[in-house]
C-alpha positions in Angstrom: 0.0 0.0 0.0 2.8 2.4 0.9 4.6 1.5 -2.3 1.5 2.2 -4.4 1.0 5.6 -2.7 4.6 6.5 -3.3 4.3 5.5 -7.0 1.2 7.6 -7.3 2.9 10.7 -5.8 5.9 10.3 -8.1 3.7 10.1 -11.2 1.7 13.2 -10.1 4.9 15.2 -9.6 6.2 14.2 -13.0 2.9 15.1 -14.7 2.8 18.5 -13.0 6.4 19.2 -14.1 5.7 18.4 -17.7 2.6 20.6 -17.8 4.5 23.5 -16.3 7.3 23.1 -18.9 4.7 23.0 -21.8 3.0 26.3 -20.6 6.4 28.0 -20.2 7.5 26.9 -23.7 4.1 28.2 -25.1 4.6 31.6 -23.4 8.1 32.0 -24.8 6.8 31.2 -28.3 4.1 33.8 -28.1 6.5 36.4 -26.8 8.9 35.7 -29.7 6.0 35.9 -32.2 4.9 39.3 -30.7 8.5 40.6 -30.8 8.8 39.5 -34.4 5.5 41.2 -35.3 6.7 44.5 -33.8 9.9 44.4 -35.9 8.1 43.9 -39.2 7.7 46.9 -41.5 4.2 48.4 -41.8 2.0 46.7 -44.4 2.1 48.2 -47.9 -1.0 49.4 -49.7 -2.6 46.7 -51.8 -1.4 46.8 -55.4 -3.8 47.4 -58.2 -4.8 44.0 -59.5 -3.9 43.1 -63.1 -7.1 43.4 -65.2 -8.5 40.1 -66.4 -8.9 39.5 -70.1 -12.3 40.0 -71.7 -14.5 36.9 -72.0 -16.1 38.2 -75.2 -19.5 38.4 -73.4 -22.2 40.8 -74.3 -21.6 44.4 -73.4 -22.8 45.6 -70.0 -25.2 48.5 -70.2 -24.4 49.9 -66.7 -22.7 52.9 -65.2 -20.5 51.5 -62.4 -20.0 53.1 -59.0 -17.2 55.4 -60.2 -16.3 56.4 -56.6 -15.3 52.8 -55.9 -12.4 52.9 -58.4 -11.0 56.2 -57.2 -7.2 55.9 -56.6 -5.5 58.0 -53.9 -2.0 58.9 -55.0 0.3 61.9 -55.1 2.3 60.6 -58.1 2.0 62.9 -61.1 2.3 61.2 -64.4 3.1 63.0 -67.6 2.7 61.4 -71.1 5.4 62.7 -73.4 5.8 62.7 -77.2 9.2 63.6 -78.7 9.8 64.4 -82.4 12.5 66.0 -84.5 12.2 68.9 -87.0 10.8 66.5 -89.6 8.0 65.4 -87.3 9.6 62.0 -86.9 9.1 60.4 -83.5 12.2 59.7 -81.4 12.1 56.1 -80.0 15.4 55.9 -78.0 15.0 58.6 -75.3 16.4 57.9 -71.8 15.2 59.1 -68.4 18.2 61.3 -67.8 17.5 63.2 -71.0 14.3 64.7 -69.5 13.7 67.4 -67.0 10.3 68.4 -65.5 9.4 71.6 -63.8 6.2 72.3 -61.9 5.3 76.0 -61.5 9.0 76.7 -62.3 10.4 74.3 -59.7 12.6 71.4 -60.8 11.1 68.0 -59.9 12.9 64.7 -59.3 11.8 62.0 -61.7 11.1 58.7 -59.9 9.3 56.9 -62.7 10.1 56.5 -66.4 7.9 54.5 -68.8 9.8 53.8 -72.0 8.2 52.9 -75.3 8.6 49.2 -74.5 6.2 49.4 -71.6 2.7 48.1 -72.5 -0.2 50.5 -73.0 -3.7 50.5 -71.6 -6.0 52.0 -74.3 -9.7 52.8 -74.1 -11.2 52.8 -77.6 -14.5 54.8 -77.6 -16.8 54.7 -80.6 -19.8 57.0 -81.2 -22.6 54.7 -82.4 -25.4 57.4 -82.5 -27.8 57.6 -85.4 -25.5 59.7 -87.5 -23.1 56.8 -87.8 -25.6 54.3 -89.0 -24.7 54.3 -92.7 -21.0 54.5 -91.9 -20.7 52.0 -89.1 -19.2 49.3 -91.3 -16.3 51.6 -92.3 -15.9 52.7 -88.7 -15.6 49.1 -87.5 -13.1 48.2 -90.1 -10.9 51.2 -89.3 -11.2 50.4 -85.5 -10.1 46.8 -86.1 -7.1 47.9 -88.2 -6.1 50.3 -85.3 -6.3 47.4 -82.8 -4.1 45.3 -85.1 -1.5 48.1 -85.1 -0.9 48.0 -81.3 1.9 46.0 -79.7 1.1 42.4 -78.6 1.2 43.3 -74.9 -1.0 46.4 -75.1 -4.4 46.0 -73.5 -7.6 47.5 -75.0 -10.9 48.3 -73.5 -13.9 49.0 -75.8 -16.8 51.4 -75.0 -19.5 52.4 -77.5 -22.1 55.1 -76.8 -25.3 56.4 -78.1 -28.4 56.8 -75.8 -26.8 53.8 -74.0 -23.2 53.3 -72.9 -22.0 49.8 -73.6 -18.9 48.5 -71.8 -17.4 45.5 -73.7 -15.3 44.1 -70.9 -12.1 44.8 -69.1 -8.7 45.6 -70.6 -7.4 42.7 -72.7 -4.7 41.8 -75.2 -6.9 39.1 -76.8 -7.1 40.6 -80.2 -9.7 38.1 -81.4 -12.0 39.0 -78.5 -11.6 42.7 -79.3 -12.3 42.3 -83.0 -15.4 40.2 -82.2 -16.7 43.0 -79.8 -16.1 45.7 -82.5 -18.2 43.6 -84.9 -21.1 43.4 -82.5 -21.5 47.1 -82.3 -24.8 48.5 -83.6 -26.0 52.1 -84.1 -28.5 53.6 -81.6 -30.0 57.0 -80.8 -28.8 59.9 -78.7 -25.2 60.6 -77.7 -24.2 60.3 -74.0 -20.7 61.5 -74.8 -19.8 63.1 -71.5 -21.0 60.1 -69.5 -19.0 57.7 -71.7 -15.9 59.8 -71.2 -16.5 59.7 -67.5 -16.5 55.9 -67.6 -13.4 55.7 -69.7 -11.4 58.0 -67.3 -12.5 56.0 -64.3 -11.5 52.8 -66.0 -7.9 54.1 -66.6 -7.6 55.4 -63.0 -7.3 51.8 -61.9 -4.2 51.0 -63.9 -0.6 52.3 -63.8 1.8 53.1 -66.6 1.2 54.4 -70.1 -2.5 54.9 -70.9 -4.6 56.7 -73.5 -8.2 57.3 -74.7 -9.0 57.3 -78.5 -12.5 58.6 -79.1 -14.2 58.7 -82.5 -17.2 61.2 -82.5 -18.7 64.4 -83.9 -18.4 65.8 -80.3 -22.2 66.5 -79.9 -23.7 65.4 -76.6 -27.4 64.7 -76.5 -27.8 64.2 -73.7 -25.7 62.9 -70.7 -27.3 62.2 -67.4 -24.2 62.3 -65.0 -21.3 64.3 -66.5 -20.6 67.7 -68.2 -17.7 69.3 -70.1 -16.4 70.9 -66.9 -16.4 67.6 -65.0 -14.6 65.7 -67.9 -12.0 68.4 -68.0 -11.4 68.4 -64.3 -11.1 64.6 -64.2 -8.5 64.7 -67.1 -6.5 67.4 -65.3 -6.2 65.1 -62.4 -5.2 62.0 -64.4 -2.1 61.1 -66.5 -4.2 60.1 -69.5 -3.5 61.3 -73.1 -6.6 61.7 -75.3 -6.8 61.5 -79.1 -10.1 62.7 -80.4 -11.0 61.8 -84.0 -13.7 64.2 -85.1 -16.1 63.6 -88.0 -18.5 66.2 -89.2 -22.3 65.8 -89.1 -23.3 69.5 -89.3 -24.5 69.4 -92.9 -26.5 66.2 -92.4 -28.1 67.6 -89.2 -29.1 70.8 -91.0 -30.5 68.9 -93.9 -32.7 67.0 -91.5 -33.9 70.1 -89.7 -34.7 71.9 -92.9 -36.7 68.9 -94.1 -38.7 69.1 -90.9 -39.4 72.7 -91.8 -40.4 72.0 -95.3 -42.8 69.2 -94.2 -44.5 71.7 -91.8 -43.3 69.7 -88.8 -42.1 71.0 -85.5 -38.4 71.6 -85.7 -37.2 69.3 -83.0 -33.5 68.5 -82.6 -34.4 65.7 -80.2 -35.8 63.6 -83.0 -32.7 64.2 -85.0 -30.1 63.5 -82.4 -32.0 60.7 -80.8 -33.7 62.3 -77.8 -37.2 61.5 -79.0 -40.0 63.9 -79.8 -40.6 66.5 -77.2 -44.0 68.2 -76.8 -44.0 70.5 -73.7 -43.2 74.1 -74.6 -42.1 77.2 -72.8 -42.5 80.8 -74.1 -39.6 82.5 -75.8 -38.7 86.1 -76.5 -40.2 85.7 -80.0 -44.0 84.9 -79.7 -43.8 82.9 -83.0 -41.1 80.6 -81.6 -42.0 77.9 -79.1 -39.2 76.1 -77.3 -40.1 72.4 -76.6 -38.7 71.0 -73.3 -37.7 67.4 -73.1 -39.7 64.7 -71.3 -39.6 65.3 -67.5 -39.2 69.0 -68.1 -37.4 70.7 -65.2 -35.5 67.5 -64.3 -33.3 66.4 -67.2 -32.8 68.7 -70.2 -30.7 68.2 -73.3 -27.5 70.2 -72.9 -24.7 71.9 -74.8 -21.7 71.7 -72.6 -23.8 71.0 -69.6 -26.1 74.0 -70.2 -29.7 73.2 -71.0 -30.3 74.1 -74.7 -33.8 73.0 -75.9 -34.7 72.6 -79.6 -37.0 75.1 -81.3 -40.4 75.2 -82.9 -40.8 77.4 -86.0 -44.4 78.0 -87.2 -45.4 78.0 -90.8 -45.9 81.4 -92.4 -46.1 82.8 -95.9 -44.8 86.3 -94.9 -41.3 86.7 -96.5 -40.5 89.4 -94.0 -40.9 87.0 -91.1 -37.5 86.1 -89.6 -38.3 82.4 -89.3 -40.0 81.9 -92.7 -39.5 78.2 -93.5 -38.9 79.1 -97.2 -36.1 81.6 -96.2 -32.7 80.1 -97.4 -29.8 79.8 -95.1 -27.8 83.0 -95.8 -24.9 82.3 -93.5 -23.7 84.9 -91.0 -26.1 85.2 -88.1 -28.6 83.1 -90.0 -32.0 82.1 -88.7 -32.8 80.4 -85.4 -32.0 77.0 -86.8 -28.6 78.2 -88.1 -27.7 79.8 -84.8 -28.7 76.8 -82.8 -26.7 74.4 -84.9 -23.7 76.8 -84.9 -23.8 76.8 -81.1 -24.2 73.1 -80.9 -21.2 72.3 -83.2 -18.9 75.1 -82.0 -19.4 73.6 -78.5 -18.6 70.1 -79.9 -15.5 71.3 -81.6 -14.3 73.2 -78.6 -14.9 70.1 -76.3 -12.8 67.8 -78.5 -10.0 70.3 -79.0 -10.0 70.8 -75.2 -9.6 67.0 -74.6 -6.4 67.0 -76.7 -5.0 70.2 -75.3 -5.3 69.5 -71.6 -3.9 66.0 -71.9 -1.1 66.6 -74.4 -2.9 64.6 -77.1 -3.7 65.6 -80.7 -7.0 66.2 -82.4 -7.5 64.5 -85.8 -10.2 65.4 -88.3 -11.8 62.6 -90.3 -14.7 64.5 -92.0 -14.5 62.0 -94.8 -14.9 58.5 -93.3 -12.4 57.3 -95.9 -9.7 59.2 -94.0 -10.4 57.5 -90.8 -7.9 54.6 -91.3 -5.1 57.2 -91.7 -6.1 59.0 -88.5 -6.1 55.6 -86.6 -2.7 54.6 -88.1 -1.2 58.0 -87.1 -2.4 57.6 -83.5 -1.1 54.0 -83.3 2.4 55.2 -84.5 2.5 57.9 -81.9 1.5 55.5 -79.1 4.4 53.2 -80.0 6.8 56.1 -79.3 5.2 57.7 -76.2 7.0 58.0 -72.9 5.6 58.4 -69.4 7.3 60.5 -66.7 6.4 60.4 -63.1 7.3 62.4 -60.0 6.1 63.3 -56.5 5.6 67.1 -56.5 7.6 69.1 -54.0 4.4 71.1 -53.4 2.4 68.6 -51.4 -0.6 70.9 -50.7 -3.9 69.3 -51.5 -5.5 72.5 -52.5 -7.3 71.7 -55.8 -5.3 74.3 -57.7 -4.0 74.0 -61.2 -0.2 73.7 -61.5 1.8 74.3 -64.7 4.1 71.6 -66.0 7.1 72.1 -68.4 9.0 69.2 -69.8 12.3 69.7 -71.6 14.9 67.5 -73.1 18.7 67.9 -73.0 19.0 66.4 -76.5 19.3 69.3 -79.0 16.9 69.9 -81.9 14.0 68.0 -80.6 10.4 69.0 -79.8 8.6 67.8 -76.7 4.8 67.6 -76.4 3.2 67.1 -73.0 0.2 68.1 -71.1 0.4 71.8 -69.9 -0.3 71.0 -66.2 -2.5 69.2 -63.8 -5.0 69.9 -61.0 -3.8 69.0 -57.5 -6.2 66.8 -55.5 -8.4 68.5 -53.0 -8.3 67.5 -49.4 -11.5 66.1 -48.0 -12.9 68.4 -45.3 
């Protein structure tokens, strides 16, 4: 009995000792893990995921939550084109041959994207009613442009009329891109500013060299979410170069309006540009001119540059002295009400497209004859192949929303440098 009791006591003591050692070892392991965690560097921001290739699915007719793709960064990127006196592009520039000044202050370059770095390109095609008879030529020219890009370049397609169609994420699958271009169909209306807003947001999610190529007449009829001013501000904050290809529909539009006049119909730009017939009216300064407002008057109105510009109604009259006589020819100059309205519409369109090129360092191409469209696309593809991207963190770190001037120079003699004239600093959230 005494022997059994002694054995039990020994076993109990051994067990207690082993348990104590286990707890001690565990405590030391936790302490070492905690110390190691303290000595680790702070976690880095999550990198932007590489876009997945397009699946070739049907386009998505949605406006995404653009705020969800906003990228917070202080890095200023500047697309740069370098050419010689013969307008030949220079493909062998090095980082040390560039200098960048912001508001006259020299900046330190910390990023250099050479011509070998892949591009992210958004190709935007206007498929409004005015392109219906020319869509086949537009599709062939767009396909030829895609074939001109480098194998690693990624393309995203957006078409726009009264709907904005997104044909998938950036991809270098050329067959998928060609198939998507072939599926495009003409519609009505032209939500140009909204489509540009989507394109800019898509490129904010990627780094490196990036561009937007947009084929359109520049007329917006009518966007729901964006305006000229918003598009400009977004581009001033982004390192995106824009190449507008402008085609002319002024003559066709006026022909349609004059036909409405001759047929005794209400002159309604909404039916021409795809906004639909519009019946409510509001008085104007001229009692013989009624100005139809669009459906839901007072809420959404067709705009020119974000300013509500309604179409006009011109009554029939046989008095040759009446200013709006439907038989009165277009004499140019001030012209009649139709002439003035179309002049305003198309001068705004031209100004918008020219502005896209100027604020981004791009170039405006005119393809008033659709037959010249392949040449415009080929010229842009050649320029993209020799475009550089410079990046720096500005010495002025203030988040004040102010515009800052940029000047890019090269130390190599006899060369011309084209870059965006400046950028708008981000504004601190209050």
